[in-house]
C-alpha positions as MATLAB code, in Angstrom:
seq = 'MSHSTIKLLEPIVVNRIAAGEASLPRISCAAVIIRPSHVVKELIENAMDANSSQIDCVVKEGGIKLIQIKDNGDGIHQNDLIIACKSHTTSKLHELEDLKNMTTYGFRGEALASISHVSHVTLQSKTSDSICAYRAAYNNGQITSKAPHPCAGNKGTVVGVEDLFYNVPLKRKTLRTPREEYEQIVSVMREYAVHHHSISFTCKKLDSNTFDIKTTGKDLKGAILQLYGSFVFTSLLFIPKTTTEACCFETFVTNPSYGDAKSTKLLLFVNHRAVENRAMKKSIEKMYSQYIPQNMHPFVYISIDVSFLSQDKVIDTISTMIEEELAKWKDDTAKTTVNPQTVPIVGVVADRITIPPVKVPSCQGTLDRFLVKTPSEVTNSPKDPLATKRPLVSKRSMDIQTYCIPQRSQSQNQPSRNPGAVPFPERQPKAKRQSVQANTSPLVSSLESIQELQKDVIHVEDIDLTDLISHHNFVNIVDDSLAIVEHNKLLYTINYNVLGEEMFYQKVLNGCESFGRILLDPPVSICECLNITSGKEEEPSLVPTGNGQIESLLSKHAEMLKTCFSITVVQGHLISLPVLIRDYAPDMNKLPDFLLHFTQIAWEVEKECIDDIARELALLYTPPTWLDPFVGDPEWESKVQYILLPAMKTNFRVPKYLNQRYIQSLVSITDIQQAFS';
ca = [
       0.271   -0.361   -0.182;
       1.305    3.336   -1.027;
       1.756    6.021    2.059;
       1.386    9.577    2.617;
       4.616   11.244    4.050;
       4.544   13.773    6.231;
       5.610   17.359    5.244;
       6.102   20.300    6.729;
       3.371   23.174    4.392;
       5.215   25.783    2.628;
       4.671   29.662    4.980;
       2.492   30.491    1.517;
       0.232   27.047    1.773;
      -0.671   27.968    5.516;
      -1.164   31.853    5.222;
      -3.930   30.863    2.351;
      -5.512   28.870    4.358;
      -5.152   31.075    7.114;
      -6.635   33.750    4.879;
      -9.393   31.546    3.901;
     -10.593   30.541    6.875;
     -11.105   34.227    8.922;
     -13.508   35.158    4.970;
     -15.719   32.505    5.765;
     -18.123   32.656    8.155;
     -17.560   30.422   11.085;
     -20.229   27.532   11.440;
     -18.438   24.643   13.385;
     -15.579   24.528   15.617;
     -12.115   25.033   15.709;
      -8.622   22.861   16.118;
      -8.818   24.516   18.870;
      -8.978   22.745   22.435;
     -11.638   23.807   24.320;
     -12.877   20.939   26.133;
     -11.941   16.553   26.396;
     -14.683   15.751   23.088;
     -12.718   17.967   21.171;
      -9.844   16.051   21.591;
     -11.353   13.072   20.673;
     -13.594   14.842   17.892;
      -9.930   15.702   16.308;
      -8.052   12.884   16.916;
     -11.180   10.086   14.905;
     -11.026   12.185   12.095;
      -7.530   11.677   11.663;
      -7.966    7.800   12.019;
     -11.268    7.985    9.176;
      -8.593   10.183    6.922;
      -6.283    7.242    7.479;
      -9.344    4.497    6.028;
     -10.001    3.009    9.460;
     -12.356    0.935    9.963;
     -12.689   -0.111   13.844;
     -12.237    3.192   16.185;
     -11.670    2.029   19.981;
     -11.628    5.133   22.358;
     -10.951    4.748   26.530;
     -11.407    7.228   28.615;
     -10.364    8.034   32.326;
     -11.990   10.858   34.487;
     -13.609   12.230   31.588;
     -10.575   12.641   29.334;
      -8.913   14.961   31.453;
      -6.427   12.074   32.963;
      -6.924    9.768   29.229;
      -7.665    9.678   25.981;
      -6.602    6.738   23.887;
      -7.837    6.333   20.475;
      -7.516    3.160   18.602;
      -7.767    2.693   14.590;
      -6.117    0.066   12.650;
      -5.929    2.712   10.014;
      -2.645    3.479    7.205;
       0.204    3.973   10.052;
       2.217    6.714   10.125;
       5.399    5.796    9.142;
       8.823    5.340   11.266;
      10.082    8.438    9.921;
       6.856   10.201    9.698;
       6.605   10.223   13.426;
       9.120   12.827   14.691;
       7.721   15.648   12.656;
       3.712   13.960   13.707;
       2.981   16.606   16.413;
       4.484   19.899   14.978;
       2.644   22.917   13.749;
       1.831   22.513    9.500;
       2.982   19.118    8.599;
       0.038   16.827    7.965;
      -0.062   13.880    4.909;
      -3.205   15.828    3.151;
      -2.066   19.055    1.729;
       1.442   19.373    0.354;
       0.353   22.736   -2.436;
      -1.784   25.122   -2.607;
      -4.127   23.383   -6.169;
      -4.123   20.230   -3.438;
      -6.619   22.314   -1.439;
      -9.134   22.156   -5.285;
     -10.122   18.966   -4.085;
      -9.716   18.243   -1.035;
     -11.454   15.210    0.574;
      -9.929   14.741    4.138;
     -11.282   16.143    7.239;
      -7.718   17.268    8.191;
      -5.785   19.732    6.335;
      -3.924   22.071    8.298;
      -1.209   19.500   10.650;
      -2.318   21.566   13.732;
      -4.820   19.492   15.609;
      -1.829   16.965   16.983;
       0.400   20.441   16.891;
      -2.514   22.076   19.991;
      -2.700   18.768   21.691;
       1.191   18.669   22.560;
       0.620   21.897   24.009;
      -1.464   21.050   26.827;
      -1.084   17.890   27.437;
       1.082   15.058   26.759;
       1.006   12.656   23.697;
       1.918    9.324   23.223;
       1.616    7.657   19.263;
       2.260    4.153   18.497;
       1.819    3.154   14.571;
       2.187    0.062   12.990;
       2.259    0.645    8.401;
       1.676   -2.348    6.455;
       5.387   -2.582    5.404;
       6.752   -2.503    8.918;
       7.741   -6.004   10.669;
       7.109   -4.208   13.994;
       5.528   -0.982   15.737;
       7.530    2.526   16.692;
       6.222    5.037   19.928;
       7.141    7.968   20.484;
       6.007   10.751   23.422;
       5.679   14.630   22.686;
       5.924   17.245   24.219;
       5.046   21.033   23.306;
       5.406   19.646   19.383;
       8.706   17.959   19.453;
       9.528   14.235   19.978;
      11.115   13.750   23.580;
      13.412   11.449   22.679;
      16.106   11.114   19.109;
      14.070    8.551   17.732;
      10.459    6.439   17.710;
      11.057    3.194   19.857;
      10.041    0.009   17.884;
       7.706   -2.112   20.200;
       4.991   -4.906   19.243;
       1.821   -3.703   17.624;
      -0.828   -4.069   15.029;
      -1.100   -1.861   11.951;
      -3.249    0.903   13.227;
      -2.242    3.473   15.237;
      -2.467    3.759   18.785;
      -2.528    8.070   20.174;
      -2.350    8.737   24.119;
      -3.784   12.100   25.687;
      -3.081   11.984   29.144;
      -2.779   15.297   31.459;
      -4.703   17.473   29.571;
      -5.071   20.963   30.475;
      -1.324   19.936   33.426;
      -0.092   23.483   32.180;
      -2.550   25.303   32.059;
      -4.639   25.479   35.428;
      -6.841   27.828   35.218;
      -8.261   26.295   31.783;
      -9.153   22.859   34.321;
     -10.706   24.966   36.450;
     -13.860   26.246   33.380;
     -14.004   21.945   33.076;
     -16.990   19.893   33.961;
     -16.879   16.856   36.371;
     -16.025   13.885   34.331;
     -19.364   12.195   34.284;
     -20.541   15.313   32.657;
     -17.585   15.575   29.850;
     -17.594   12.399   29.733;
     -21.006   12.137   28.012;
     -19.480   14.659   25.651;
     -17.003   12.885   25.162;
     -19.535    9.889   24.158;
     -22.239   12.602   22.327;
     -19.571   13.176   19.860;
     -18.541    9.541   19.325;
     -22.630    9.188   18.211;
     -22.992   11.033   15.841;
     -19.915   10.407   14.446;
     -21.343    6.443   14.379;
     -24.333    7.494   13.235;
     -22.780    9.306   10.039;
     -20.152    6.700    9.557;
     -21.912    3.755   10.275;
     -19.428    1.062    8.076;
     -16.947    2.276   10.651;
     -17.163    0.215   14.157;
     -17.178    2.517   17.152;
     -16.208    1.960   20.954;
     -15.987    3.720   23.762;
     -16.198    2.899   27.729;
     -13.628    4.259   29.955;
     -11.108    2.582   31.618;
     -12.264    1.131   34.560;
     -15.075   -0.302   33.455;
     -16.222   -3.621   31.607;
     -19.054   -2.425   29.702;
     -19.318   -0.268   26.372;
     -21.509    2.715   26.244;
     -20.499    2.938   22.522;
     -20.608   -0.543   20.637;
     -21.341   -0.323   16.581;
     -20.702   -2.941   14.609;
     -20.492   -1.545   10.577;
     -24.398   -1.503    9.995;
     -25.853    0.623    7.979;
     -27.467    4.051    8.681;
     -31.043    3.156   10.723;
     -29.312   -0.201   11.894;
     -26.815    2.071   13.881;
     -29.509    4.631   14.547;
     -30.861    1.177   16.321;
     -27.568    0.069   17.792;
     -27.043    4.445   19.491;
     -30.102    5.877   20.181;
     -32.448    3.043   20.752;
     -35.670    1.281   19.348;
     -37.897    4.998   20.485;
     -36.201    6.502   18.282;
     -35.775    3.619   15.478;
     -39.444    3.049   15.341;
     -40.644    6.426   15.489;
     -38.385    6.960   12.062;
     -39.550    9.217    9.072;
     -37.209    8.819    6.055;
     -36.675   11.619    3.810;
     -34.235   10.112    0.404;
     -31.639   11.877   -1.097;
     -33.176   15.467   -2.150;
     -31.527   17.183   -5.377;
     -32.767   20.606   -5.047;
     -30.892   24.240   -6.249;
     -29.508   25.225   -2.586;
     -27.676   21.671   -1.679;
     -28.411   17.705   -2.268;
     -29.303   15.866    1.383;
     -30.711   13.153    3.113;
     -32.962   13.462    5.837;
     -34.068   10.849    8.919;
     -36.427   12.679   11.582;
     -38.826   11.245   14.293;
     -42.595   11.438   14.299;
     -44.788   13.678   16.014;
     -45.134   10.694   19.023;
     -41.607   11.079   19.969;
     -40.559   13.866   22.456;
     -37.399   14.162   24.643;
     -37.701   15.795   27.659;
     -34.226   17.011   27.426;
     -33.545   19.353   23.783;
     -33.525   18.354   20.363;
     -31.006   15.772   19.202;
     -29.547   17.976   15.986;
     -26.989   15.395   13.925;
     -26.211   18.053   11.205;
     -23.336   17.343    8.513;
     -22.030   19.369    5.886;
     -19.862   17.882    3.825;
     -19.144   14.765    5.690;
     -18.198   16.903    8.680;
     -19.949   17.352   12.507;
     -21.111   20.971   12.865;
     -23.301   23.135   15.319;
     -25.892   25.437   13.286;
     -28.144   27.008   15.560;
     -30.299   28.763   12.454;
     -30.994   25.345   11.471;
     -31.488   24.267   14.848;
     -33.744   26.878   15.722;
     -35.850   26.757   12.969;
     -36.382   22.977   13.386;
     -37.369   23.437   16.855;
     -40.600   25.969   15.604;
     -41.610   24.045   12.584;
     -42.038   21.006   15.213;
     -43.696   23.212   17.427;
     -46.584   22.750   15.504;
     -47.102   18.496   15.662;
     -45.853   17.751   19.186;
     -45.843   18.629   22.590;
     -45.119   21.824   24.569;
     -41.434   21.627   26.064;
     -41.074   18.273   22.986;
     -38.224   18.229   21.052;
     -38.026   15.464   18.082;
     -34.185   13.127   16.278;
     -33.261   14.754   13.604;
     -30.468   13.473   11.575;
     -29.748   16.053    8.340;
     -25.688   14.809    5.753;
     -26.097   17.698    3.260;
     -23.792   18.181    0.391;
     -23.139   21.482   -0.861;
     -20.579   23.413   -3.644;
     -21.358   26.656   -2.232;
     -23.091   27.342    1.371;
     -26.185   29.257    1.258;
     -26.983   29.354    4.455;
     -30.931   30.864    4.454;
     -31.570   29.031    1.446;
     -30.355   25.435    2.491;
     -32.337   26.049    5.965;
     -35.594   26.833    4.780;
     -35.608   24.416    1.885;
     -34.328   21.525    4.072;
     -37.430   22.485    6.869;
     -39.981   22.753    4.565;
     -39.626   19.054    3.057;
     -39.743   18.179    6.876;
     -42.672   19.634    7.843;
     -44.634   18.223    4.649;
     -42.989   14.655    5.507;
     -44.971   15.850    9.234;
     -48.186   16.992    7.540;
     -47.936   13.633    5.675;
     -47.909   11.946    8.211;
     -50.227   12.455   10.508;
     -52.528   12.390    7.588;
     -52.059    8.580    7.337;
     -51.635    7.821   10.386;
     -55.424    7.603   11.353;
     -55.549    5.310    8.023;
     -52.568    2.590    8.439;
     -53.482   -0.877    9.260;
     -52.076   -3.606    9.892;
     -51.500   -6.780    7.540;
     -51.791   -9.895    9.091;
     -49.528  -10.772    6.283;
     -46.294   -9.121    7.451;
     -47.409   -9.766   10.607;
     -44.941  -10.112   12.853;
     -42.618   -7.112   12.359;
     -41.350   -4.580   14.366;
     -42.377   -1.537   14.615;
     -46.608   -2.171   13.488;
     -48.149    1.435   13.608;
     -51.985    1.250   14.984;
     -54.471    4.536   15.465;
     -55.143    4.444   19.005;
     -58.280    5.797   20.068;
     -57.932    6.862   23.614;
     -62.210    6.134   25.784;
     -61.980    8.125   28.324;
     -63.410    6.310   32.096;
     -67.658    6.924   31.929;
     -68.944    7.259   35.621;
     -72.117    5.270   36.438;
     -73.618    4.029   39.137;
     -73.086    1.034   40.725;
     -76.034   -1.240   39.262;
     -74.101    0.046   36.002;
     -71.352   -0.559   35.753;
     -72.032   -4.403   34.854;
     -71.386   -6.185   31.945;
     -75.534   -6.190   31.888;
     -75.447   -3.325   29.665;
     -73.242   -5.914   27.064;
     -76.773   -7.808   26.609;
     -77.864   -9.383   23.817;
     -80.983   -6.707   22.709;
     -84.395   -8.271   21.397;
     -85.405   -8.312   18.306;
     -88.033   -5.619   18.320;
     -84.591   -3.549   20.215;
     -82.340   -3.961   17.389;
     -84.216   -2.734   14.510;
     -85.315    0.182   16.366;
     -80.992    0.889   17.260;
     -78.026    1.598   14.696;
     -76.448   -0.493   12.454;
     -72.578   -1.287   13.508;
     -70.600    0.963   11.126;
     -67.896   -1.331   10.924;
     -70.279   -3.722    8.869;
     -71.692   -0.937    6.935;
     -67.763    0.921    5.979;
     -65.811   -2.378    5.810;
     -66.539   -4.676    2.511;
     -66.392   -8.286    3.567;
     -64.073  -10.743    0.878;
     -65.167  -13.268   -0.862;
     -64.654  -16.821    1.192;
     -63.746  -19.017   -2.356;
     -60.307  -15.849   -1.759;
     -59.925  -16.401    1.900;
     -57.291  -18.711    2.767;
     -55.875  -19.115    6.319;
     -52.302  -19.033    4.902;
     -52.851  -15.488    3.497;
     -52.771  -14.351    7.311;
     -50.673  -17.039    8.599;
     -46.815  -17.962    8.671;
     -45.724  -21.680    9.571;
     -46.583  -23.134   11.937;
     -44.795  -23.466   15.321;
     -44.110  -26.043   18.089;
     -45.074  -25.274   21.115;
     -43.263  -25.490   24.000;
     -43.840  -28.389   26.740;
     -42.456  -25.162   29.279;
     -45.304  -23.014   28.072;
     -47.640  -22.045   31.124;
     -50.848  -23.900   30.873;
     -53.753  -22.466   28.538;
     -55.879  -22.866   31.224;
     -55.611  -19.261   33.223;
     -56.807  -21.615   36.474;
     -53.278  -23.424   36.235;
     -51.256  -20.789   38.134;
     -54.038  -20.079   41.324;
     -53.478  -16.644   43.094;
     -52.291  -17.810   46.610;
     -54.176  -16.153   49.417;
     -54.967  -12.881   49.793;
     -52.469  -11.366   51.357;
     -52.771   -7.608   53.638;
     -52.105   -4.654   51.353;
     -48.341   -4.145   51.162;
     -46.476   -0.279   51.288;
     -44.837    0.290   47.659;
     -41.352    0.853   48.021;
     -40.565    0.310   44.626;
     -40.230    3.763   41.676;
     -43.483    4.812   40.642;
     -44.547    3.759   37.123;
     -44.697    6.526   34.679;
     -48.240    6.492   34.038;
     -51.209    5.678   35.308;
     -53.438    3.006   34.639;
     -57.239    3.982   33.843;
     -59.400    3.534   36.144;
     -62.612    1.221   34.977;
     -65.660    1.668   35.246;
     -66.626   -1.898   35.333;
     -66.363   -3.738   38.857;
     -65.120   -6.804   38.316;
     -62.393   -4.950   36.650;
     -61.248   -2.809   39.564;
     -61.634   -6.017   41.521;
     -59.430   -8.199   39.649;
     -56.348   -4.587   39.864;
     -56.731   -5.430   43.133;
     -56.225   -8.362   43.313;
     -52.778   -7.730   41.143;
     -51.798   -5.467   43.827;
     -52.425   -8.005   46.444;
     -50.277  -10.413   44.901;
     -47.574   -8.064   44.116;
     -44.041   -8.440   44.840;
     -42.124   -5.422   45.323;
     -37.751   -7.016   44.701;
     -39.052   -8.415   41.923;
     -41.013   -5.622   40.523;
     -38.363   -3.420   41.360;
     -35.640   -5.704   39.560;
     -37.726   -5.922   36.441;
     -38.010   -1.907   36.591;
     -34.654   -1.468   37.002;
     -32.929   -3.808   35.293;
     -30.429   -3.773   32.415;
     -30.697   -6.179   29.082;
     -27.317   -8.456   28.508;
     -28.720  -11.161   26.131;
     -31.089  -13.474   24.662;
     -30.954  -17.432   25.855;
     -33.448  -19.574   23.697;
     -36.468  -19.243   23.428;
     -38.047  -17.944   26.773;
     -35.041  -16.841   29.026;
     -32.635  -14.037   29.076;
     -30.282  -13.147   31.191;
     -30.167  -10.007   32.754;
     -28.029   -7.583   35.174;
     -29.610   -5.224   37.984;
     -27.886   -3.928   41.169;
     -24.153   -6.387   39.764;
     -26.175   -9.182   39.797;
     -26.704  -11.601   36.429;
     -30.388  -12.868   36.294;
     -31.675  -15.091   33.891;
     -35.363  -14.297   33.912;
     -38.989  -16.313   31.588;
     -39.913  -13.470   29.739;
     -42.266  -15.672   28.373;
     -43.856  -16.227   31.604;
     -43.528  -12.696   33.108;
     -44.419  -11.373   29.391;
     -48.019  -13.730   29.658;
     -48.697  -12.365   32.754;
     -47.786   -8.479   31.846;
     -50.086   -8.731   28.858;
     -52.316   -9.936   31.248;
     -51.977   -6.785   33.332;
     -52.425   -4.451   29.908;
     -55.581   -5.965   29.236;
     -56.662   -5.425   32.795;
     -55.548   -2.061   33.066;
     -56.440   -0.536   29.828;
     -59.667   -2.206   29.645;
     -62.496    0.196   27.266;
     -59.529    1.974   25.975;
     -57.669    0.407   23.676;
     -56.222    1.710   20.407;
     -56.776   -0.968   17.742;
     -54.958   -3.068   14.956;
     -56.878   -4.014   11.975;
     -57.116   -6.696   10.204;
     -57.427   -6.647    6.611;
     -58.310   -8.540    5.302;
     -61.082   -9.450    7.651;
     -59.905  -13.220    9.139;
     -63.169  -15.803    8.877;
     -63.749  -17.285   11.842;
     -64.723  -20.415   10.897;
     -62.711  -20.632    8.145;
     -59.627  -19.777   11.231;
     -60.908  -22.637   13.103;
     -60.428  -24.962   10.680;
     -56.194  -24.783   11.375;
     -57.740  -26.798   14.409;
     -59.631  -29.276   13.020;
     -56.136  -32.067   12.687;
     -54.749  -30.931   16.049;
     -54.828  -33.171   18.432;
     -56.621  -30.789   21.575;
     -58.230  -32.266   25.077;
     -61.642  -33.050   24.341;
     -62.806  -31.136   26.228;
     -61.526  -27.927   23.894;
     -63.624  -29.685   20.670;
     -66.214  -27.782   19.531;
     -69.610  -29.509   18.416;
     -68.661  -27.144   15.125;
     -67.297  -24.154   14.075;
     -70.416  -22.571   13.786;
     -71.462  -22.977   17.753;
     -67.835  -20.200   18.675;
     -69.078  -17.876   15.446;
     -72.555  -17.619   16.988;
     -70.917  -17.220   20.360;
     -68.941  -13.902   19.064;
     -71.371  -12.648   17.762;
     -73.713  -12.665   20.707;
     -71.123  -11.098   22.645;
     -70.139   -8.667   20.198;
     -70.249   -5.484   21.682;
     -69.210   -6.662   24.955;
     -66.070   -7.925   23.145;
     -65.479   -4.873   21.348;
     -66.156   -2.471   24.377;
     -63.718   -3.924   26.491;
     -61.649   -4.787   24.879;
     -60.993   -3.743   21.157;
     -62.168   -7.444   19.735;
     -64.688   -6.315   16.522;
     -66.395   -9.292   15.356;
     -68.677   -8.926   12.349;
     -70.787  -10.844   10.264;
     -68.280  -13.708   11.222;
     -65.130  -12.524   10.609;
     -62.373  -11.014   13.002;
     -62.270   -6.935   12.320;
     -59.602   -5.961   14.960;
     -57.823   -7.003   18.174;
     -56.487   -4.739   21.117;
     -53.014   -2.405   20.845;
     -51.262   -3.617   24.115;
     -48.154   -2.795   23.694;
     -47.144    0.582   21.192;
     -45.557   -1.118   17.816;
     -46.259   -4.289   18.428;
     -48.688   -7.274   17.171;
     -49.361  -10.896   17.847;
     -48.281  -14.037   16.134;
     -51.108  -14.349   14.245;
     -50.370  -18.489   14.392;
     -51.572  -18.293   17.417;
     -55.250  -16.955   15.738;
     -57.476  -20.322   16.034;
     -56.376  -21.531   18.944;
     -56.660  -17.826   20.191;
     -60.940  -18.209   18.530;
     -61.176  -22.391   19.816;
     -60.287  -21.542   23.503;
     -63.581  -18.912   23.869;
     -65.545  -21.902   24.293;
     -64.297  -22.299   27.517;
     -64.802  -18.823   28.886;
     -66.871  -18.550   31.984;
     -69.326  -16.029   30.241;
     -72.696  -15.690   33.357;
     -69.883  -14.299   36.140;
     -68.875  -11.400   35.630;
     -65.544  -11.189   36.816;
     -64.643  -14.859   35.731;
     -65.631  -13.514   32.319;
     -62.991  -10.889   31.753;
     -60.681  -13.146   34.093;
     -60.934  -15.502   30.720;
     -60.642  -13.459   28.834;
     -57.421  -11.273   29.339;
     -55.856  -14.841   29.986;
     -56.593  -15.569   27.035;
     -56.085  -12.168   25.138;
     -51.765  -12.383   27.307;
     -51.382  -16.233   25.851;
     -51.681  -14.460   22.095;
     -49.484  -12.042   22.813;
     -47.062  -13.779   24.682;
     -43.903  -14.501   22.358;
     -43.908  -17.313   20.438;
     -41.692  -20.276   20.702;
     -39.007  -20.906   17.700;
     -38.417  -23.928   15.460;
     -35.217  -24.463   17.114;
     -34.551  -22.827   20.493;
     -30.666  -23.053   19.981;
     -30.351  -21.192   16.649;
     -33.288  -18.390   17.462;
     -35.312  -15.516   15.308;
     -33.725  -12.457   14.622;
     -37.589  -11.051   14.281;
     -37.891  -11.732   17.887;
     -35.443  -11.955   18.800;
     -35.540   -7.717   18.410;
     -38.961   -8.040   19.706;
     -37.875   -9.027   23.218;
     -35.328   -6.807   23.256;
     -36.635   -3.576   21.802;
     -40.341   -3.637   23.088;
     -41.472   -6.414   25.258;
     -38.206   -6.330   28.225;
     -38.814   -1.869   27.858;
     -42.510   -2.969   28.200;
     -42.109   -5.063   32.024;
     -40.455   -1.537   32.535;
     -43.600    0.344   33.396;
     -46.814   -0.477   35.183;
     -46.101   -3.902   35.408;
     -46.812   -5.505   39.270;
     -44.261   -8.951   39.841;
     -46.165  -11.552   41.265;
     -44.754  -13.578   43.867;
     -45.501  -16.712   42.324;
     -43.288  -16.351   39.700;
     -40.038  -15.438   42.581;
     -37.688  -18.390   42.233;
     -38.495  -20.860   39.452;
     -38.497  -18.168   36.484;
     -36.808  -15.579   38.218;
     -33.288  -16.984   39.014;
     -30.224  -15.457   40.548;
     -27.279  -16.412   38.386;
     -23.702  -15.109   40.084;
     -22.692  -11.923   41.162;
     -20.819   -9.568   38.213;
     -18.304   -8.422   41.375;
     -17.228  -12.055   41.861;
     -17.263  -12.895   37.823;
     -14.831   -9.663   37.836;
     -11.966  -10.756   41.253;
     -12.566  -14.513   39.216;
     -10.272  -12.693   36.322;
      -8.081  -10.716   37.979;
];
């Protein structure tokens, strides 16, 4: 591989660069070292200029004691190490004409020189044609030894910056706490890791075994998922690469359903350089204020390619495009449906219809108001709006394979489908809650039976387990039912299937009468769906005398199912299911069993009826078992990690009977560290 030699720039080139920078509007930070994050920015830009595919950052005490940047790039030649930290020495620019075709981040030769004047710098580097690595130390831009020393090392460069601002005590006093400075370093690393998503980045503290940033070189959207989480990821709107008179740009923005209470997160890159621009940020915030609540802020990523920067034109163009996309999303949200052919998927969008609690007299707070009306009453009542607005699909065109994927085998470890298989312990006195309070409170139902069931959940809550699940940190998925999590430096295995079933049960109780709907398009024929169960071995008590019996049963209680659970049944077709968790849809393979078990509902007793339906819905929404538990299902692994487990942190009371069998302590992280040390 050819190697670019580091040379000292001619004085005329240095003066021309300085004159050109003085005449340009200042839209970003120069190579002035003000904070540790500025050191990190300059060093990772150098690493990217060296064609690196892996960049690792290690920090001690917020970068004040140590910043170490390691890359696997081209490396620095032994002879070039002697002048590497001198002012105006660079391998990226030799003549003035080279400025016309400049594509690298650095070209002035000032970054390492500036850093070496306020810290102790060490460089260790190895090129592809060198038999060993070479190491040198620098102070005030000068190498401290006669020549670099040979040492062992891999291809690439390791830059160490120690004791930042050791010779400028007044500057040190202006720095923030090590924690705040480290957070700023992580923020800078995140921005570059998103834009340069083909490069793998890591960042961690020196005394920590946990990476605060660890990317694997995925696509742009995958990098945002890794670095900013599923909430941002599932809210993204993409504006593809657009060329206008002002510029060429592409953008990822969050839709109005997302909001960050802290501040607007703007990742702005101009010609692949990270810049800060208050005018752009102010324009975006003003435009978003029409769509999101006050004191909430969006996430915006913008990459601009421009030859001549006309700031006002660029800002107006991009803001207009973003506003058009938000308005389009707002118009489309009400019409969005979920096609069962595509279920299960991550990021299901369903419209949430919030029905406020209705205060009714105690004599009316029962299921009696949902009793089937007499024929004379039916003729005087309006027809079901869904029956008139949604055309039914011909039965000839309906095939169960159109909305089911290949059937997965059920694990023997799954809890029984009979809601009574896991009995509640005897009622205990209500314990005083000491765990963290949920972010939102469950809705108060107008049905007394639901209120009683909610009280039963509170009576059997294990406060310690609730605290564990509310504050856990995800570690890994083990198989189709177990995951490893961390809490208070202890590792636990949790059965997310069993916990998920209990969580969905509580979601049904807490959201009754106010669910959003997942619309099934096309509607599911109940009889044809139940035909799937005819070839399966079922318990004798579950085999119906005919599929028409279940269809008739669901039609009889259609109004109650629709009002309480958003389960809409019209003329023998299942139209909708409830939204229990945002961006989550059940596995449609479970739908036949779900419908079949409606023969076991205790329809005559209100409380038992609600409990049975809630249990059956919980089973339907619980993640399925995989075909091969040792290989896994990437789609459902992603759902478990980014949707199911985070949902357990809010409004979920873990019952006591899940204590030892489904949540087990493994080992202390401290013990592991001591064993390895």
